[in-house]
OpenMM code with the backbone's topology and positions (N, CA, C; nanometers):
from openmm import Vec3, app, unit

residues = "MET LYS ARG LYS LYS ASN THR GLU ALA VAL LEU THR PRO ASP PRO TYR LEU GLY PHE LEU GLN SER MET ALA LEU GLN GLY VAL GLY LEU ASP SER THR SER ALA THR VAL ASP ARG THR ALA LEU ALA GLU ALA ILE SER ALA ASN GLU ALA GLY GLU LEU ALA LEU ASP ALA ASN PHE GLY VAL LEU LEU ASN SER ALA GLU PHE LEU VAL THR VAL GLY ALA PHE LYS LEU THR GLN LEU HIS ARG LYS ASP SER GLU LYS PRO LEU LEU MET LEU GLU CYS SER PHE SER ALA MET PHE GLN LEU SER GLN PRO VAL ASP SER ALA THR ALA GLU ARG PHE ALA ASN THR GLU ALA LYS LEU ILE PHE TRP PRO TYR LEU ARG HIS PHE VAL ALA ASP THR THR TYR ARG MET ALA ILE THR PRO VAL LEU LEU PRO LEU ILE THR SER THR GLY THR SER ALA PRO SER ALA GLN LYS GLN".split()
positions = [
    Vec3(13.3925, -2.6452, -6.1060),
    Vec3(13.3830, -2.5013, -6.0892),
    Vec3(13.2415, -2.4592, -6.0654),
    Vec3(13.2169, -2.3843, -5.9497),
    Vec3(13.0867, -2.3380, -5.9218),
    Vec3(13.0494, -2.2173, -5.9982),
    Vec3(12.9242, -2.2031, -6.0393),
    Vec3(12.8820, -2.0823, -6.1065),
    Vec3(12.8396, -1.9831, -6.0101),
    Vec3(12.8669, -1.8607, -6.0418),
    Vec3(12.8261, -1.7519, -5.9492),
    Vec3(12.6690, -1.7210, -5.9795),
    Vec3(12.6098, -1.6932, -5.8646),
    Vec3(12.4669, -1.6618, -5.8809),
    Vec3(12.4453, -1.5287, -5.9367),
    Vec3(12.3504, -1.5010, -6.0134),
    Vec3(12.3278, -1.3734, -6.0751),
    Vec3(12.2590, -1.2857, -5.9665),
    Vec3(12.3296, -1.1846, -5.9168),
    Vec3(12.2783, -1.0964, -5.8150),
    Vec3(12.2186, -0.9713, -5.8654),
    Vec3(12.2141, -0.9478, -5.9889),
    Vec3(12.1628, -0.8215, -6.0446),
    Vec3(12.0097, -0.8116, -6.0115),
    Vec3(11.9710, -0.6967, -5.9866),
    Vec3(11.8283, -0.6671, -5.9510),
    Vec3(11.7431, -0.6934, -6.0749),
    Vec3(11.6292, -0.7513, -6.0649),
    Vec3(11.5431, -0.7657, -6.1752),
    Vec3(11.4340, -0.6578, -6.1617),
    Vec3(11.4260, -0.5761, -6.2622),
    Vec3(11.3291, -0.4715, -6.2545),
    Vec3(11.1847, -0.5244, -6.2911),
    Vec3(11.0998, -0.4985, -6.1925),
    Vec3(10.9594, -0.5375, -6.2199),
    Vec3(10.8882, -0.4174, -6.2667),
    Vec3(10.7947, -0.4328, -6.3620),
    Vec3(10.7204, -0.3203, -6.4180),
    Vec3(10.6371, -0.2585, -6.3093),
    Vec3(10.6271, -0.1282, -6.3034),
    Vec3(10.5463, -0.0594, -6.1997),
    Vec3(10.4113, -0.0561, -6.2562),
    Vec3(10.3111, -0.1190, -6.1898),
    Vec3(10.1683, -0.1282, -6.2444),
    Vec3(10.1137, 0.0181, -6.2626),
    Vec3(10.1475, 0.1029, -6.1708),
    Vec3(10.0877, 0.2401, -6.1761),
    Vec3(10.1418, 0.3093, -6.2994),
    Vec3(10.2612, 0.2857, -6.3388),
    Vec3(10.3226, 0.3507, -6.4625),
    Vec3(10.2578, 0.2865, -6.5800),
    Vec3(10.2316, 0.1619, -6.5739),
    Vec3(10.1599, 0.0904, -6.6919),
    Vec3(10.0138, 0.1517, -6.7081),
    Vec3(9.9499, 0.1794, -6.5903),
    Vec3(9.8239, 0.2389, -6.5921),
    Vec3(9.8257, 0.3804, -6.6579),
    Vec3(9.9229, 0.4556, -6.6206),
    Vec3(9.9373, 0.5865, -6.6776),
    Vec3(9.9664, 0.5835, -6.8335),
    Vec3(10.0408, 0.4884, -6.8702),
    Vec3(10.0704, 0.4710, -7.0186),
    Vec3(9.9626, 0.4214, -7.1023),
    Vec3(9.8637, 0.3505, -7.0263),
    Vec3(9.7496, 0.2903, -7.1033),
    Vec3(9.6192, 0.3844, -7.1113),
    Vec3(9.6226, 0.4944, -7.0549),
    Vec3(9.5117, 0.5823, -7.0630),
    Vec3(9.5286, 0.6992, -7.1607),
    Vec3(9.4119, 0.7545, -7.2051),
    Vec3(9.4206, 0.8696, -7.3035),
    Vec3(9.3245, 0.9749, -7.2485),
    Vec3(9.3699, 1.0922, -7.2454),
    Vec3(9.2818, 1.2122, -7.2117),
    Vec3(9.1912, 1.2409, -7.3246),
    Vec3(9.0614, 1.2412, -7.2918),
    Vec3(8.9514, 1.2723, -7.3874),
    Vec3(8.9164, 1.4232, -7.3828),
    Vec3(8.9294, 1.4893, -7.2718),
    Vec3(8.8854, 1.6257, -7.2691),
    Vec3(8.8880, 1.6757, -7.1338),
    Vec3(8.9036, 1.8062, -7.1189),
    Vec3(8.8883, 1.8837, -6.9882),
    Vec3(8.7880, 1.9921, -7.0066),
    Vec3(8.7066, 2.0174, -6.9081),
    Vec3(8.6034, 2.1148, -6.9262),
    Vec3(8.5758, 2.1814, -6.7875),
    Vec3(8.5243, 2.3067, -6.8029),
    Vec3(8.4716, 2.3822, -6.6969),
    Vec3(8.3333, 2.3334, -6.6595),
    Vec3(8.3085, 2.2831, -6.5335),
    Vec3(8.1759, 2.2494, -6.4939),
    Vec3(8.0859, 2.3402, -6.4308),
    Vec3(8.1473, 2.4299, -6.3492),
    Vec3(8.0753, 2.5301, -6.2769),
    Vec3(8.1720, 2.6406, -6.2395),
    Vec3(8.1129, 2.7606, -6.2163),
    Vec3(8.1904, 2.8737, -6.1803),
    Vec3(8.1004, 2.9790, -6.1111),
    Vec3(8.1585, 3.0559, -6.0298),
    Vec3(8.1001, 3.1615, -5.9505),
    Vec3(8.2074, 3.2747, -5.9188),
    Vec3(8.1812, 3.3942, -5.9357),
    Vec3(8.2728, 3.4990, -5.9092),
    Vec3(8.2046, 3.6197, -5.8456),
    Vec3(8.2672, 3.6674, -5.7322),
    Vec3(8.2074, 3.7843, -5.6657),
    Vec3(8.3200, 3.8789, -5.6254),
    Vec3(8.2893, 4.0039, -5.6335),
    Vec3(8.3840, 4.1039, -5.5798),
    Vec3(8.3037, 4.2186, -5.5168),
    Vec3(8.3493, 4.2534, -5.4058),
    Vec3(8.3004, 4.3797, -5.3364),
    Vec3(8.3852, 4.4914, -5.3723),
    Vec3(8.3562, 4.5485, -5.4806),
    Vec3(8.4423, 4.6481, -5.5459),
    Vec3(8.4697, 4.7718, -5.4535),
    Vec3(8.3736, 4.8244, -5.3816),
    Vec3(8.3980, 4.9383, -5.2865),
    Vec3(8.4912, 4.8945, -5.1732),
    Vec3(8.4625, 4.7770, -5.1182),
    Vec3(8.5516, 4.7353, -5.0057),
    Vec3(8.6888, 4.6924, -5.0518),
    Vec3(8.7078, 4.6424, -5.1790),
    Vec3(8.8323, 4.6150, -5.2311),
    Vec3(8.9088, 4.7339, -5.2579),
    Vec3(8.8468, 4.8375, -5.3142),
    Vec3(8.9168, 4.9660, -5.3443),
    Vec3(8.9632, 5.0258, -5.2134),
    Vec3(8.8809, 5.0296, -5.1143),
    Vec3(8.9144, 5.0831, -4.9766),
    Vec3(9.0338, 5.0145, -4.9183),
    Vec3(9.0250, 4.8766, -4.9226),
    Vec3(9.1260, 4.7956, -4.8646),
    Vec3(9.2615, 4.8130, -4.9352),
    Vec3(9.2595, 4.8258, -5.0675),
    Vec3(9.3817, 4.8413, -5.1414),
    Vec3(9.4436, 4.9759, -5.1074),
    Vec3(9.3589, 5.0846, -5.1041),
    Vec3(9.4083, 5.2192, -5.0775),
    Vec3(9.4757, 5.2301, -4.9343),
    Vec3(9.4123, 5.1519, -4.8386),
    Vec3(9.4605, 5.1470, -4.7040),
    Vec3(9.5642, 5.0477, -4.6695),
    Vec3(9.6055, 4.9740, -4.7851),
    Vec3(9.7010, 4.8625, -4.7733),
    Vec3(9.6558, 4.7532, -4.6690),
    Vec3(9.5201, 4.7228, -4.6759),
    Vec3(9.4689, 4.6298, -4.5809),
    Vec3(9.4050, 4.5100, -4.6602),
    Vec3(9.4278, 4.4944, -4.7819),
    Vec3(9.3841, 4.3766, -4.8567),
    Vec3(9.4692, 4.2663, -4.8207),
    Vec3(9.4069, 4.1534, -4.7797),
    Vec3(9.4789, 4.0365, -4.7349),
    Vec3(9.5465, 3.9597, -4.8599),
    Vec3(9.6224, 3.8548, -4.8149),
    Vec3(9.6707, 3.7699, -4.9187),
    Vec3(9.5716, 3.6859, -4.9871),
    Vec3(9.6029, 3.6397, -5.1041),
    Vec3(9.5177, 3.5480, -5.1721),
    Vec3(9.5345, 3.4081, -5.1211),
    Vec3(9.4181, 3.3361, -5.0948),
    Vec3(9.4234, 3.1951, -5.0562),
    Vec3(9.3457, 3.1051, -5.1485),
    Vec3(9.4094, 3.0028, -5.1836),
    Vec3(9.3482, 2.8990, -5.2779),
    Vec3(9.3264, 2.7710, -5.2064),
    Vec3(9.2005, 2.7219, -5.2093),
    Vec3(9.1670, 2.5928, -5.1602),
    Vec3(9.1415, 2.4991, -5.2815),
    Vec3(9.1845, 2.3785, -5.2729),
    Vec3(9.1619, 2.2849, -5.3919),
    Vec3(9.1196, 2.1399, -5.3349),
    Vec3(9.0385, 2.0733, -5.4082),
    Vec3(9.0016, 1.9513, -5.3698),
    Vec3(8.9896, 1.8630, -5.4986),
    Vec3(9.0361, 1.7356, -5.4997),
    Vec3(9.0333, 1.6563, -5.6250),
    Vec3(8.9724, 1.5217, -5.5902),
    Vec3(8.9081, 1.4615, -5.6914),
    Vec3(8.8469, 1.3400, -5.6546),
    Vec3(8.8121, 1.2693, -5.7925),
    Vec3(8.7452, 1.1477, -5.7762),
    Vec3(8.6927, 1.0738, -5.8856),
    Vec3(8.5461, 1.0820, -5.9004),
    Vec3(8.4996, 1.1188, -6.0111),
    Vec3(8.3523, 1.1309, -6.0406),
    Vec3(8.2932, 0.9991, -6.1030),
    Vec3(8.3757, 0.9291, -6.1808),
    Vec3(8.3399, 0.8004, -6.2434),
    Vec3(8.4586, 0.7205, -6.2671),
    Vec3(8.4465, 0.5875, -6.2330),
    Vec3(8.5501, 0.4959, -6.2595),
    Vec3(8.4772, 0.3744, -6.3144),
    Vec3(8.4600, 0.3671, -6.4546),
    Vec3(8.4003, 0.2495, -6.5199),
    Vec3(8.5065, 0.1739, -6.5867),
    Vec3(8.4555, 0.0611, -6.6447),
    Vec3(8.5483, -0.0128, -6.7294),
    Vec3(8.6193, 0.0560, -6.8375),
    Vec3(8.5582, 0.1531, -6.8959),
    Vec3(8.6164, 0.2174, -7.0193),
    Vec3(8.6605, 0.3666, -6.9911),
    Vec3(8.6039, 0.4279, -6.8841),
    Vec3(8.6326, 0.5750, -6.8614),
    Vec3(8.6676, 0.6000, -6.7117),
    Vec3(8.7484, 0.6917, -6.6899),
    Vec3(8.7802, 0.7591, -6.5662),
    Vec3(8.7610, 0.9099, -6.5795),
    Vec3(8.6731, 0.9596, -6.4856),
    Vec3(8.6371, 1.1029, -6.4805),
    Vec3(8.6855, 1.1561, -6.3496),
    Vec3(8.7794, 1.2525, -6.3506),
    Vec3(8.8261, 1.3218, -6.2262),
    Vec3(8.7817, 1.4617, -6.2210),
    Vec3(8.7822, 1.5122, -6.1041),
    Vec3(8.7273, 1.6527, -6.0841),
    Vec3(8.8277, 1.7296, -6.0053),
    Vec3(8.8372, 1.8660, -6.0238),
    Vec3(8.9165, 1.9526, -5.9386),
    Vec3(8.8249, 2.0720, -5.9125),
    Vec3(8.8078, 2.0897, -5.7870),
    Vec3(8.7188, 2.2096, -5.7322),
    Vec3(8.8088, 2.3132, -5.6665),
    Vec3(8.8072, 2.4310, -5.6994),
    Vec3(8.8912, 2.5310, -5.6613),
    Vec3(8.8106, 2.6587, -5.6018),
    Vec3(8.8761, 2.7200, -5.5047),
    Vec3(8.8117, 2.8389, -5.4395),
    Vec3(8.9269, 2.9308, -5.4054),
    Vec3(8.9304, 3.0488, -5.4727),
    Vec3(9.0274, 3.1618, -5.4517),
    Vec3(8.9530, 3.2680, -5.3725),
    Vec3(9.0205, 3.3094, -5.2669),
    Vec3(8.9599, 3.4187, -5.1883),
    Vec3(9.0582, 3.5183, -5.1463),
    Vec3(9.0056, 3.6358, -5.1239),
    Vec3(9.0986, 3.7495, -5.0791),
    Vec3(9.0115, 3.8168, -4.9705),
    Vec3(9.0710, 3.8234, -4.8492),
    Vec3(8.9904, 3.8778, -4.7374),
    Vec3(9.0552, 4.0144, -4.6962),
    Vec3(8.9795, 4.0913, -4.6255),
    Vec3(9.0334, 4.2117, -4.5641),
    Vec3(9.1148, 4.1769, -4.4495),
    Vec3(9.2286, 4.2405, -4.4335),
    Vec3(9.3207, 4.2044, -4.3154),
    Vec3(9.2459, 4.2164, -4.1794),
    Vec3(9.1702, 4.3196, -4.1601),
    Vec3(9.0988, 4.3468, -4.0286),
    Vec3(8.9555, 4.2849, -4.0232),
    Vec3(8.8896, 4.2639, -4.1312),
    Vec3(8.7609, 4.2209, -4.1204),
    Vec3(8.7485, 4.1035, -4.2191),
    Vec3(8.7604, 3.9833, -4.1610),
    Vec3(8.7537, 3.8615, -4.2451),
    Vec3(8.6226, 3.7914, -4.2644),
    Vec3(8.5152, 3.8682, -4.2236),
    Vec3(8.3756, 3.8221, -4.2335),
    Vec3(8.3356, 3.8026, -4.3843),
    Vec3(8.3561, 3.9033, -4.4635),
    Vec3(8.3047, 3.8963, -4.5948),
    Vec3(8.4335, 3.9097, -4.6896),
    Vec3(8.4429, 3.8200, -4.7893),
    Vec3(8.5537, 3.8259, -4.8750),
    Vec3(8.5512, 3.9422, -4.9735),
    Vec3(8.6650, 4.0037, -5.0046),
    Vec3(8.6734, 4.1170, -5.0944),
    Vec3(8.6622, 4.0603, -5.2311),
    Vec3(8.7156, 3.9473, -5.2575),
    Vec3(8.7165, 3.8771, -5.3895),
    Vec3(8.6962, 3.7217, -5.3590),
    Vec3(8.6175, 3.6624, -5.4457),
    Vec3(8.6003, 3.5116, -5.4333),
    Vec3(8.5654, 3.4573, -5.5727),
    Vec3(8.6473, 3.3643, -5.6097),
    Vec3(8.6148, 3.2841, -5.7282),
    Vec3(8.6135, 3.1333, -5.7014),
    Vec3(8.5128, 3.0782, -5.7541),
    Vec3(8.5016, 2.9364, -5.7353),
    Vec3(8.4785, 2.8659, -5.8718),
    Vec3(8.5459, 2.7579, -5.8938),
    Vec3(8.5201, 2.6785, -6.0198),
    Vec3(8.5467, 2.5370, -6.0070),
    Vec3(8.4975, 2.4615, -6.0972),
    Vec3(8.5095, 2.3142, -6.0900),
    Vec3(8.5424, 2.2705, -6.2330),
    Vec3(8.6463, 2.1970, -6.2476),
    Vec3(8.6814, 2.1314, -6.3801),
    Vec3(8.6713, 1.9856, -6.3716),
    Vec3(8.6394, 1.9123, -6.4717),
    Vec3(8.6448, 1.7696, -6.4782),
    Vec3(8.7232, 1.7317, -6.6127),
    Vec3(8.7919, 1.6179, -6.5960),
    Vec3(8.8633, 1.5607, -6.7070),
    Vec3(8.8192, 1.4169, -6.7321),
    Vec3(8.8045, 1.3716, -6.8540),
    Vec3(8.7653, 1.2462, -6.8889),
    Vec3(8.8901, 1.1713, -6.9617),
    Vec3(8.9116, 1.0529, -6.9120),
    Vec3(9.0161, 0.9677, -6.9649),
    Vec3(8.9596, 0.8410, -7.0169),
    Vec3(8.9914, 0.7969, -7.1229),
    Vec3(8.9602, 0.6592, -7.1766),
    Vec3(9.0667, 0.5592, -7.1325),
    Vec3(9.0147, 0.4497, -7.0795),
    Vec3(9.0962, 0.3413, -7.0215),
    Vec3(9.1113, 0.2287, -7.1157),
    Vec3(9.2178, 0.1617, -7.1246),
    Vec3(9.2431, 0.0470, -7.2039),
    Vec3(9.2051, -0.0803, -7.1176),
    Vec3(9.1901, -0.0590, -6.9880),
    Vec3(9.1620, -0.1741, -6.9017),
    Vec3(9.1069, -0.1051, -6.7696),
    Vec3(9.0181, -0.1768, -6.6933),
    Vec3(8.9540, -0.1191, -6.5699),
    Vec3(9.0694, -0.0972, -6.4683),
    Vec3(9.0502, 0.0000, -6.3839),
    Vec3(9.1403, 0.0367, -6.2762),
    Vec3(9.0642, 0.0346, -6.1439),
    Vec3(9.1504, -0.0125, -6.0374),
    Vec3(9.0881, -0.0141, -5.9034),
    Vec3(9.0643, 0.1225, -5.8443),
    Vec3(8.9828, 0.1337, -5.7466),
    Vec3(8.9429, 0.2747, -5.6978),
    Vec3(9.0622, 0.3374, -5.6278),
    Vec3(9.1489, 0.2535, -5.5574),
    Vec3(9.2751, 0.3155, -5.4950),
    Vec3(9.3590, 0.3745, -5.6023),
    Vec3(9.3857, 0.3170, -5.7080),
    Vec3(9.4727, 0.3691, -5.8244),
    Vec3(9.4064, 0.4924, -5.8847),
    Vec3(9.2683, 0.4886, -5.8916),
    Vec3(9.2023, 0.6005, -5.9537),
    Vec3(9.2097, 0.7239, -5.8638),
    Vec3(9.1921, 0.7001, -5.7251),
    Vec3(9.2077, 0.8142, -5.6305),
    Vec3(9.3457, 0.8775, -5.6316),
    Vec3(9.4438, 0.7721, -5.6394),
    Vec3(9.5829, 0.8202, -5.6440),
    Vec3(9.6114, 0.9106, -5.7643),
    Vec3(9.5579, 0.8724, -5.8762),
    Vec3(9.5745, 0.9466, -5.9950),
    Vec3(9.5039, 1.0902, -5.9835),
    Vec3(9.3876, 1.0872, -5.9326),
    Vec3(9.3018, 1.2163, -5.9169),
    Vec3(9.3840, 1.3158, -5.8221),
    Vec3(9.4475, 1.2592, -5.7253),
    Vec3(9.5216, 1.3461, -5.6310),
    Vec3(9.6613, 1.3750, -5.6644),
    Vec3(9.7172, 1.3232, -5.7774),
    Vec3(9.8529, 1.3486, -5.8144),
    Vec3(9.8605, 1.4040, -5.9530),
    Vec3(9.8499, 1.3160, -6.0529),
    Vec3(9.8671, 1.3539, -6.1932),
    Vec3(9.7550, 1.4429, -6.2453),
    Vec3(9.6277, 1.4175, -6.2083),
    Vec3(9.5160, 1.4894, -6.2582),
    Vec3(9.5225, 1.6409, -6.2191),
    Vec3(9.5667, 1.6644, -6.1046),
    Vec3(9.5693, 1.7983, -6.0598),
    Vec3(9.6713, 1.8843, -6.1410),
    Vec3(9.7769, 1.8174, -6.1937),
    Vec3(9.8651, 1.8850, -6.2823),
    Vec3(9.7987, 1.9177, -6.4186),
    Vec3(9.7062, 1.8474, -6.4565),
    Vec3(9.6253, 1.8674, -6.5826),
    Vec3(9.5454, 1.9848, -6.5570),
    Vec3(9.4756, 2.0031, -6.4387),
    Vec3(9.3837, 2.1102, -6.4171),
    Vec3(9.4493, 2.2427, -6.3987),
    Vec3(9.5776, 2.2406, -6.3540),
    Vec3(9.6340, 2.3827, -6.3179),
    Vec3(9.6400, 2.4865, -6.4235),
    Vec3(9.6770, 2.4466, -6.5561),
    Vec3(9.6784, 2.5479, -6.6555),
    Vec3(9.5531, 2.6008, -6.6827),
    Vec3(9.4420, 2.5243, -6.6717),
    Vec3(9.2966, 2.5707, -6.6973),
    Vec3(9.2617, 2.6688, -6.5851),
    Vec3(9.3011, 2.6332, -6.4581),
    Vec3(9.2801, 2.7118, -6.3527),
    Vec3(9.3477, 2.8459, -6.3592),
    Vec3(9.4704, 2.8506, -6.3958),
    Vec3(9.5496, 2.9773, -6.4088),
    Vec3(9.4857, 3.0661, -6.5113),
    Vec3(9.4484, 3.0093, -6.6287),
    Vec3(9.3781, 3.0877, -6.7285),
    Vec3(9.2479, 3.1337, -6.6786),
    Vec3(9.1699, 3.0540, -6.6184),
    Vec3(9.0324, 3.0938, -6.5724),
    Vec3(9.0506, 3.2100, -6.4720),
    Vec3(9.1445, 3.2021, -6.3766),
    Vec3(9.1516, 3.3145, -6.2716),
    Vec3(9.2018, 3.4295, -6.3372),
    Vec3(9.3087, 3.4319, -6.4179),
    Vec3(9.3555, 3.5508, -6.4877),
    Vec3(9.2493, 3.6144, -6.5708),
    Vec3(9.1826, 3.5439, -6.6584),
    Vec3(9.0851, 3.6000, -6.7489),
    Vec3(8.9643, 3.6541, -6.6758),
    Vec3(8.9116, 3.5770, -6.5731),
    Vec3(8.7946, 3.6162, -6.5058),
    Vec3(8.8206, 3.7458, -6.4267),
    Vec3(8.9350, 3.7570, -6.3546),
    Vec3(8.9643, 3.8679, -6.2739),
    Vec3(8.9849, 3.9922, -6.3762),
    Vec3(9.0389, 3.9705, -6.4890),
    Vec3(9.0513, 4.0789, -6.5906),
    Vec3(8.9136, 4.1206, -6.6303),
    Vec3(8.8234, 4.0320, -6.6583),
    Vec3(8.6916, 4.0629, -6.7128),
    Vec3(8.6105, 4.1314, -6.5931),
    Vec3(8.6484, 4.1097, -6.4695),
    Vec3(8.5745, 4.1747, -6.3549),
    Vec3(8.6264, 4.3253, -6.3403),
    Vec3(8.7181, 4.3623, -6.4202),
    Vec3(8.7795, 4.5030, -6.4191),
    Vec3(8.8509, 4.5284, -6.2890),
    Vec3(8.9157, 4.4241, -6.2459),
    Vec3(9.0041, 4.4447, -6.1312),
    Vec3(9.1448, 4.4039, -6.1795),
    Vec3(9.2446, 4.4330, -6.1007),
    Vec3(9.3815, 4.3900, -6.1367),
    Vec3(9.3786, 4.2382, -6.1438),
    Vec3(9.4272, 4.1872, -6.2592),
    Vec3(9.4210, 4.0487, -6.2854),
    Vec3(9.5085, 3.9675, -6.1836),
    Vec3(9.4573, 3.8501, -6.1442),
    Vec3(9.5338, 3.7781, -6.0470),
    Vec3(9.6085, 3.6658, -6.1316),
    Vec3(9.7394, 3.6604, -6.1117),
    Vec3(9.8274, 3.5635, -6.1858),
    Vec3(9.8734, 3.4572, -6.0939),
    Vec3(9.8340, 3.3310, -6.1107),
    Vec3(9.8722, 3.2319, -6.0262),
    Vec3(10.0155, 3.1804, -6.0853),
    Vec3(10.1076, 3.1314, -6.0031),
    Vec3(10.2341, 3.0742, -6.0588),
    Vec3(10.2167, 2.9596, -6.1481),
    Vec3(10.3201, 2.9303, -6.2281),
    Vec3(10.3095, 2.8223, -6.3228),
    Vec3(10.2658, 2.6959, -6.2522),
    Vec3(10.3205, 2.6669, -6.1466),
    Vec3(10.2894, 2.5476, -6.0666),
    Vec3(10.3610, 2.5583, -5.9303),
    Vec3(10.2895, 2.5108, -5.8258),
    Vec3(10.3610, 2.5183, -5.6902),
    Vec3(10.3973, 2.3721, -5.6618),
    Vec3(10.4742, 2.3538, -5.5551),
    Vec3(10.5209, 2.2159, -5.5224),
    Vec3(10.4048, 2.1175, -5.5037),
    Vec3(10.2945, 2.1645, -5.4511),
    Vec3(10.1822, 2.0747, -5.4361),
    Vec3(10.0771, 2.0892, -5.5486),
    Vec3(10.0882, 2.2040, -5.6224),
    Vec3(9.9818, 2.2351, -5.7225),
    Vec3(9.8557, 2.2742, -5.6668),
    Vec3(9.8478, 2.3021, -5.5362),
    Vec3(9.7265, 2.3425, -5.4843),
    Vec3(9.7217, 2.4797, -5.4024),
    Vec3(9.8327, 2.5377, -5.3779),
    Vec3(9.8375, 2.6583, -5.3085),
    Vec3(9.8876, 2.7696, -5.3839),
    Vec3(9.8475, 2.8883, -5.3550),
    Vec3(9.8934, 3.0097, -5.4337),
    Vec3(9.9526, 3.1144, -5.3459),
    Vec3(10.0529, 3.0858, -5.2625),
    Vec3(10.1007, 3.1883, -5.1654),
    Vec3(10.1685, 3.2981, -5.2504),
    Vec3(10.2271, 3.2680, -5.3632),
    Vec3(10.2968, 3.3714, -5.4514),
    Vec3(10.1974, 3.4267, -5.5575),
    Vec3(10.0736, 3.4009, -5.5471),
    Vec3(9.9908, 3.4592, -5.6588),
    Vec3(10.0078, 3.6149, -5.6510),
    Vec3(10.0036, 3.6670, -5.7607),
    Vec3(10.0283, 3.8180, -5.7670),
    Vec3(9.9122, 3.8782, -5.8407),
    Vec3(9.8776, 4.0015, -5.7952),
    Vec3(9.7996, 4.0908, -5.8692),
    Vec3(9.8914, 4.1864, -5.9430),
    Vec3(9.8721, 4.1900, -6.0786),
    Vec3(9.9573, 4.2725, -6.1616),
    Vec3(9.9004, 4.4024, -6.1765),
] * unit.nanometer
topology = app.Topology()
chain = topology.addChain("A")
for resn in residues:
    res = topology.addResidue(resn, chain)
    for name in ("N", "CA", "C"):
        topology.addAtom(name, app.Element.getBySymbol(name[0]), res)
């Protein structure tokens, strides 16, 4: 009697998943910030219903990839332009956050970049949301509330001014 071959798929461990499970977040911090508002132009644009939509640009990357640590960065720029005159922003906030992770083993640069552009941006998003809401509140303008998260985590088409 012939034995049947085992045709069940053998699951091989995903090295990226192993990498994610082997690292530990050490901290997230604000590295730089800048905020400007043209209060007169903003008030005029709002009263004339000519304040444009909010736009958010985001860039992510790796600052350090050593044997023991991985440091990623998220740089963000939130702008609101006048619908008719886009030369000078009505509102602009720029900030940069970095996050440090302790590694249990070194990681190659492709994996580090993949992490910075996927999972790390999810870590920065709540810090960005808080920063934008708090800063716009402290600027004595209507606070800007970013959504909990977007499909990409990098755009804010539904950001609202409350």
